[in-house]
C-alpha positions as a printed Julia matrix, in Angstrom:
78×3 Matrix{Float64}:
  89.16   4.68  98.88
  87.73   6.08  95.64
  89.12   9.04  94.21
  86.49  11.83  92.85
  87.77  13.18  89.63
  86.08  16.0   87.92
  86.72  17.39  84.27
  85.49  20.68  83.93
  85.15  22.02  80.49
  82.46  22.69  77.72
  83.66  20.12  75.38
  86.55  21.76  73.23
  89.57  19.99  72.1
  91.71  20.54  74.89
  88.98  19.61  77.39
  88.48  16.21  75.3
  92.28  15.56  75.3
  92.69  16.15  79.17
  89.61  13.79  79.77
  91.21  11.11  77.55
  94.57  11.46  79.43
  92.83  10.85  82.87
  90.79   8.07  81.71
  93.85   6.45  80.45
  96.12   7.05  83.54
  93.14   5.47  85.45
  92.69   2.6   83.57
  96.31   1.84  83.08
  97.07   2.27  86.8
  93.83   0.53  87.78
  93.22   3.74  90.22
  89.88   3.28  92.07
  88.36   6.61  90.81
  84.96   8.09  89.65
  85.44  10.54  86.99
  82.67  13.17  85.79
  82.88  15.23  82.93
  81.5   18.51  83.86
  80.29  20.86  80.9
  77.49  23.09  82.62
  78.97  26.38  82.53
  77.14  27.42  85.74
  78.53  24.59  87.66
  82.22  25.27  86.11
  81.79  28.74  87.49
  81.1   27.5   91.2
  84.81  26.63  90.99
  86.23  30.01  90.09
  87.99  28.72  86.66
  88.23  31.15  84.23
  90.24  28.66  81.83
  89.43  25.43  80.85
  89.8   22.63  80.98
  90.37  22.02  84.81
  90.88  18.97  86.48
  89.4   18.76  90.27
  90.47  15.92  92.82
  88.58  15.23  95.68
  86.89  19.0   95.2
  90.43  20.65  94.96
  91.41  22.17  91.85
  94.68  20.67  90.44
  95.21  21.81  87.14
  93.44  24.79  85.11
  93.93  25.91  81.44
  95.95  22.9   79.94
  96.05  19.4   79.28
  98.51  17.68  81.96
 100.83  14.78  80.87
 100.1   11.2   81.91
 103.04  11.23  84.47
 101.54  14.73  85.9
  98.05  12.82  86.31
  99.52   9.95  88.08
 101.73  12.16  90.55
  98.28  13.99  91.35
  96.34  10.63  91.99
  98.96   8.92  93.76
């Protein structure tokens, strides 16, 4: 079953870092996932996120306002 991951952020350095960390974990652990980068502010607001970056897994906000470690991302996707 594929995991739906959304990275919410406007393209700031932290948002780019989070996207990179998530992509690396998915590739290294061969996780079946669809990664979508959401940069539209109106779309981000639908999730009630006030601080980016944020990571949404299967429509549930898991992390917001910081860049997670690889281990943290792996734990959330396992």
